N, C-alpha and C positions, 0 to 999 in steps of 0.2 A: 333542772336542778333547783330553780327558784321555788317550784311547787313543793319539793321535798323540804326545803328550808321553811317555807310558810307553814307546812304541815307540822313540822317540829315545833315551831313557835307557839302554835295554838294550844297544845296540851301544857306547855310550860307556863303560859299565862293563866291557865285554869287550875294548875296544880295547887296553888295557895287557897283556892276556894273549896277544895275537897278535904274534909277532916281526915287525919291520918288513919284513925281506926276504921273509918268507912272505906277508905281506899284499899285497905288490906283485905277486906271482905268482898268488895265489889270492884270491878275494873272501871266502871263508869264510862266505858267506851272511850277512854282517853288514850288507848294504845295507838301508836303511830301507824302500825299496819292496818288497823281498822279504819283510821281516818283516810289513809291513802286508798283503801278499797272503796270507801264511800265516794271519794272524789272521782275515782275511776268509773264507778257505776253511773254517777251523775253525768260525767262527760260523754259516756256512751248513750245515755238517754237523750242528751242534747243533740248528739249526732243523729240519732233516729228521728228526732223532731225536725231537725233541719231537712232531712231527706223527705219527710212527709210534706213539709211546707214547699220545698222545691218542686215536688211532684204536683202539688196543687196549683202552683203558679204556672208551671209548664202546661198543665191541662187547661187552665183558664186561657192562656195565650193561644193554644191550639183551637179552642172553642171559638175565640174571637176571630181568628183568621178564617174559620169556616163560614161565618155569617156575612 
């Protein structure tokens, strides 16, 4: 729930920086759904990276035990 609240706060803080006329023509990627989607993708990429690092560490340990 805190991630949703943080995601809602982010566009609210940026809202004043986008001119009204511009925001009517362009979304500027400030939509909550888009921000949640980006965070979801990033979290999955981090999980993939963790798995690669974990595999590398396990492989190194196995290699060390063989020597």
